[in-house]
C-alpha positions in Angstrom: 20.8 -21.6 11.8 20.6 -18.2 13.4 19.8 -19.7 16.7 22.4 -22.4 16.4 25.2 -19.7 16.0 23.6 -17.5 18.5 23.8 -20.5 20.9 27.2 -21.3 20.1 28.7 -17.8 20.6 26.4 -15.6 22.4 25.9 -15.6 26.1 22.0 -15.6 27.0 21.2 -15.6 23.5 17.6 -15.7 23.8 17.2 -12.4 25.6 16.9 -10.1 23.0 15.7 -7.4 24.5 19.1 -7.1 26.2 21.4 -4.5 24.5 24.7 -6.6 25.1 22.8 -9.6 23.2 21.7 -7.3 20.5 25.0 -5.9 19.5 26.3 -9.7 19.8 23.8 -10.8 17.2 24.6 -7.5 15.1 28.3 -8.4 15.1 27.8 -12.2 14.2 25.5 -11.1 11.3 28.2 -8.8 10.3 30.9 -11.4 10.5 28.8 -13.8 8.7 28.1 -11.3 5.8 31.9 -10.8 5.8 33.0 -14.1 5.7 30.8 -15.6 3.2 31.1 -12.5 0.9 35.0 -13.0 1.1 34.4 -17.1 0.3 32.2 -16.4 -2.7 34.4 -13.4 -4.1 37.8 -15.7 -3.7 36.0 -18.6 -5.5 34.4 -16.6 -8.2 38.1 -15.0 -9.1 39.9 -18.1 -8.7 37.4 -19.8 -11.2 37.3 -17.0 -13.5 41.4 -16.9 -13.6 41.8 -20.3 -14.4 38.8 -20.9 -16.9 39.9 -17.4 -18.6 36.1 -15.7 -17.8 36.4 -12.1 -17.2 32.8 -11.8 -16.6 33.1 -14.4 -13.4 36.5 -12.3 -12.2 34.3 -9.0 -12.6 31.2 -10.4 -10.5 33.9 -11.7 -8.1 35.4 -8.0 -7.7 31.7 -6.9 -6.8 30.6 -9.9 -4.6 34.2 -8.9 -2.9 33.1 -4.8 -2.7 30.1 -6.1 -0.7 32.2 -7.2 2.0 32.4 -3.2 2.7 28.6 -3.3 4.1 29.5 -5.9 6.2 32.6 -4.0 7.7 30.0 -1.0 8.2 27.6 -3.2 10.1 30.6 -4.5 12.5 31.7 -1.3 13.0 28.6 0.1 13.7 27.6 -2.3 16.5 31.0 -2.1 18.2 30.5 1.9 18.2 27.2 1.4 19.6 28.5 -0.5 22.5 30.6 2.2 23.6 29.7 3.8 27.1 28.4 7.4 27.1 31.2 10.2 27.5 31.4 13.8 28.1 30.7 14.9 24.6 28.0 12.2 24.0 26.0 11.8 27.3 23.2 9.6 25.8 25.8 7.1 24.4 26.6 6.1 21.2 23.8 3.8 20.4 22.2 5.8 17.3 25.4 4.6 15.6 23.4 1.5 14.1 20.8 4.2 12.5 23.4 6.2 10.9 24.9 2.6 9.6 21.5 1.7 8.0 21.3 5.2 6.4 24.7 4.5 4.9 23.9 1.4 3.5 20.7 2.6 2.2 22.6 5.1 0.3 24.9 2.7 -1.0 21.9 0.3 -2.4 20.3 3.6 -4.1 23.6 4.5 -5.4 24.1 1.1 -6.9 20.5 1.2 -8.7 21.3 4.5 -10.2 24.6 3.1 -11.6 22.8 -0.3 -12.9 20.2 2.1 -14.4 22.8 4.1 -16.4 24.5 1.1 -17.2 21.3 -0.7 -18.6 20.2 2.1 -20.6 23.6 2.0 -22.2 23.4 -1.9 -22.9 19.9 -1.3 -24.5 21.5 1.6 -26.8 24.3 -0.5 -27.6 24.2 -3.9 -26.8 27.2 -5.9 -25.9 28.1 -9.3 -27.0 27.1 -12.1 -24.6 29.2 -15.4 -24.7 27.4 -18.2 -23.1 29.3 -20.2 -20.5 28.4 -23.3 -18.5 30.9 -22.5 -15.9 29.4 -18.7 -15.4 26.2 -20.5 -15.3 27.2 -23.0 -12.6 29.0 -19.9 -10.6 25.9 -17.6 -11.1 23.5 -20.5 -9.8 25.9 -21.0 -6.8 26.0 -17.4 -6.0 22.5 -16.8 -6.5 21.6 -19.5 -3.6 24.3 -18.2 -1.3 22.9 -14.8 -1.6 19.3 -15.8 -0.9 20.6 -17.7 2.0 22.6 -14.6 3.0 19.6 -12.3 2.6 17.2 -14.9 4.7 20.1 -15.2 7.3 20.0 -11.2 7.8 16.6 -10.9 7.9 15.8 -13.3 10.4 18.2 -11.5 13.0 16.9 -8.3 11.9 13.3 -9.5 13.3 14.9 -10.8 16.4 16.7 -7.8 17.2 14.5 -5.3 15.4 17.6 -3.8 13.7 17.4 -1.4 10.4 20.7 -1.9 9.7 20.5 -5.7 9.3 17.1 -5.3 7.0 19.3 -3.2 4.9 21.8 -5.8 4.8 18.9 -8.4 4.1 17.6 -6.1 1.3 21.2 -5.7 -0.6 21.6 -9.6 -0.6 18.2 -9.7 -1.8 18.7 -7.2 -4.7 22.2 -9.4 -5.3 19.8 -12.5 -5.7 17.3 -10.6 -7.9 20.1 -9.2 -10.1 22.0 -12.5 -10.5 18.7 -14.5 -11.5 17.9 -11.8 -13.9 21.6 -12.5 -15.7 21.3 -15.9 -15.3 18.0 -15.7 -17.5 19.4 -13.3 -19.7 22.1 -16.2 -20.2 19.3 -18.9 -20.8 17.3 -16.8 -22.7 20.3 -16.2 -25.4 21.3 -19.9 -25.3 18.1 -20.8 -26.4 16.4 -18.1 -28.4 19.6 -16.2 -29.2 18.3 -12.8 -28.0 20.3 -10.5 -26.0 17.8 -9.0 -23.4 20.6 -8.5 -21.1 20.3 -4.6 -21.0 16.1 -4.9 -20.4 16.6 -7.4 -17.5 19.5 -5.0 -16.2 16.9 -2.1 -16.5 14.2 -4.0 -14.7 16.9 -4.9 -11.8 18.0 -1.4 -11.4 14.4 -0.1 -10.9 13.7 -2.8 -8.3 17.0 -1.8 -6.4 16.4 2.0 -6.5 12.5 1.2 -5.4 14.4 -0.6 -2.6 17.1 1.9 -1.6 14.5 4.8 -1.3 12.1 2.9 0.9 15.1 1.9 3.0 16.2 5.6 3.2 13.1 6.4 4.4 12.9 3.8 7.2 16.2 4.5 8.1 15.9 8.1 8.4 12.7 8.1 10.5 14.6 7.1 13.9 17.1 10.0 13.4 14.4 12.6 12.5 11.7 11.3 15.4 8.9 8.9 15.2 6.2 7.6 17.3 7.4 4.9 19.6 6.5 1.0 19.4 3.1 0.6 20.5 4.3 -2.2 23.3 6.7 0.1 24.6 3.8 2.6 25.1 1.5 0.0 26.7 4.2 -1.2 28.8 4.8 2.3 30.2 0.9 3.2 30.3 0.3 0.0 32.7 3.2 0.5 34.9 2.4 4.3 35.6 -1.2 3.0 36.5 -0.3 0.4 38.4 0.0 2.6 41.7 -3.7 3.2 42.8 -2.8 6.8 43.8 -2.2 7.9 40.1 -5.6 8.9 38.6 -4.5 9.3 35.3 -1.7 10.8 33.2 -1.0 12.9 29.8 2.1 14.8 28.1 3.8 11.1 27.6 6.8 12.0 25.4 9.5 9.4 24.8 12.7 9.8 23.4 14.9 7.2 21.9 18.8 7.2 21.5 18.9 3.7 20.2 17.0 0.6 20.9 18.4 0.2 24.5 18.4 3.8 25.6 15.1 5.6 26.3 14.1 9.0 27.9 10.6 9.5 29.2 9.0 12.1 30.5 5.0 12.2 31.5 2.3 14.2 33.7 0.7 12.4 36.2 -2.7 13.4 38.1 -2.6 12.7 41.9 -5.2 14.0 44.5 -4.3 17.4 45.8 -5.1 16.3 49.3 -2.1 14.1 49.4 1.0 15.6 51.0 4.0 16.7 48.8 6.3 14.3 50.5 4.1 11.4 50.0 3.8 12.2 46.3 7.5 12.4 46.1 7.8 8.8 47.7 5.3 7.5 44.9 6.8 9.1 42.1 10.4 8.5 43.3 9.5 4.8 43.5 7.9 4.4 39.8 11.0 6.2 38.4 13.6 3.5 40.4 11.3 0.8 39.1 11.5 2.1 35.3 15.2 2.6 35.7 16.0 -1.1 37.4 13.4 -3.2 35.6 13.4 -1.7 32.2 16.6 0.5 31.9 14.3 3.7 31.0 15.0 7.0 32.7 11.6 8.4 33.2 10.8 12.1 34.7 7.6 12.4 36.2 5.7 15.9 36.9 2.8 15.5 39.3 -0.4 17.6 38.6 -2.8 18.0 41.8 -6.2 17.2 40.8 -9.0 19.1 42.9 -12.7 18.3 43.6 -14.6 20.2 40.7 -17.0 23.0 41.6 -20.5 22.9 39.8 -19.5 25.6 37.4 -16.4 23.8 36.3 -18.2 20.6 35.6 -20.7 22.5 33.6 -17.8 24.7 31.6 -16.0 21.1 31.0 -19.5 19.6 29.5 -19.7 22.3 27.0 -16.0 22.3 26.3 -16.3 18.9 25.2 -19.2 19.0 23.1 -17.6 21.8 21.2 -14.3 20.1 20.7 -15.9 17.0 20.0 -18.1 18.8 17.2 -14.8 19.6 15.6 -13.0 16.4 15.6 -14.1 13.0 17.9 -10.4 12.5 18.7 -10.0 16.2 20.7 -8.9 15.8 24.2 -7.9 18.1 26.7 -6.4 18.3 30.2 -4.7 20.3 33.1 -7.9 21.9 33.3 -8.3 24.7 36.3 -10.4 28.0 36.5 -9.1 31.3 38.3 -11.7 33.6 39.3 -10.9 37.3 38.6 -12.9 40.5 39.1 -15.0 40.7 36.1 -13.9 37.2 34.2 -13.5 33.6 34.8 -9.9 32.5 33.6 -10.3 28.9 32.0 -7.0 27.5 31.5 -5.9 24.0 29.9 -4.4 21.9 27.4 -5.6 20.6 24.2 -4.5 18.0 22.2 -5.1 18.2 18.4 -5.5 14.9 16.7 -3.3 14.5 13.4 -6.8 14.1 11.4 -7.4 17.6 11.9 -6.1 20.0 9.5 -7.2 23.5 10.5 -4.2 25.7 11.4 -3.7 26.3 15.1 -4.4 30.0 15.0 -7.5 29.5 13.1 -8.4 26.6 15.6 -7.9 28.8 18.7 -9.9 31.8 17.2 -13.1 29.4 16.5 -12.9 27.7 20.2 -12.9 30.9 21.7 -15.5 32.2 19.6 -17.9 29.1 20.5 -17.2 29.3 24.0 -18.1 33.0 24.3 -21.4 32.0 22.6 -21.8 30.0 25.9 -20.6 32.1 28.2 -19.1 35.6 27.3 -17.2 36.0 30.8 -15.0 33.2 30.2 -11.3 34.2 29.1 -9.5 31.2 27.5 -5.9 30.3 28.1 -5.3 27.3 25.9 -2.0 25.5 25.4 -1.8 23.2 22.3 -0.5 19.8 22.4 0.1 17.1 19.9 -0.1 13.2 20.0 3.4 12.0 20.3 2.2 8.4 20.5 -0.4 7.0 18.2 -3.9 8.1 18.5 -5.4 4.6 19.0 -2.9 4.1 22.0 -3.8 7.5 23.9 -7.4 6.3 25.0 
């Protein structure tokens, strides 16, 4: 269904990495949700009015309210299509993240409302009236909402959309809610027991759990999270494709939406290369990233000189000490400067997430241990963090 609609309405519909294709899929999913919710709501209200079933009319009104989620989805994708301007030089693509967060809050709020209502119904049960028409409407609604959820989930996975994932969970919550209402009807019909309040309580707890989970996921890219492993590996491969690049470190990736990435990195190059030659190599790499991956990358050059015997011994001891703290410690930008009475040792050290000692305590311990090795060393240490996953920083 998703691919069929994509083929009919979206140009180059299988190029999911293309930003225009992503936005088109998002808008298509939003329109699909709006149309299906509107049709379901209209059908419920009309049938409810014809048969005088107030519960069905109320359910139809709730379904009509679900069109709000679809409108938010459509608006967020249309806004994310806007080009960068003076006030927003990085574009509007984070609007998708904001929409996902809004939908997650709506889901959580709905869960709390259901929770309060469920408690009230447990304390003061309301009369349940069995209706075959209501059962039929509930079954049709359940099937449609389940189909909606699967549709949203399929599109969200194709284009990696948190907003559509929230829509999928919202529709799934409606499916679960309808299933429990239907179960309550059937239990009442066959046993005469009114368990509507207890079933509603279970549904509300499921919705609250899903809402909290979605808020956490939707907030993560807005706060700042570690980048996708595939993207990191792609950047590493492209940088190291040049035989003039000896290594790299301090790789930072900033995302302003799924199609807007800014990258900065330090690369290591032979100090014997001329400045002009280094600039030409780096310029080519930066241009390649922009033209072929739509990534704005800024590259800093660190010249690498041949190590002296003293430096090799110091690095050997430094590595030994750091690995004794934690196997995942690394360091870079190592150099020494000879002073009158001391040797300045300058480097950056990357502290792994699993090492839980405060920075000040770590530096104090490192300097103390290095002075045991050679009291004439003076350390200047800059602390880095892993901004990509540790298993990717190998």
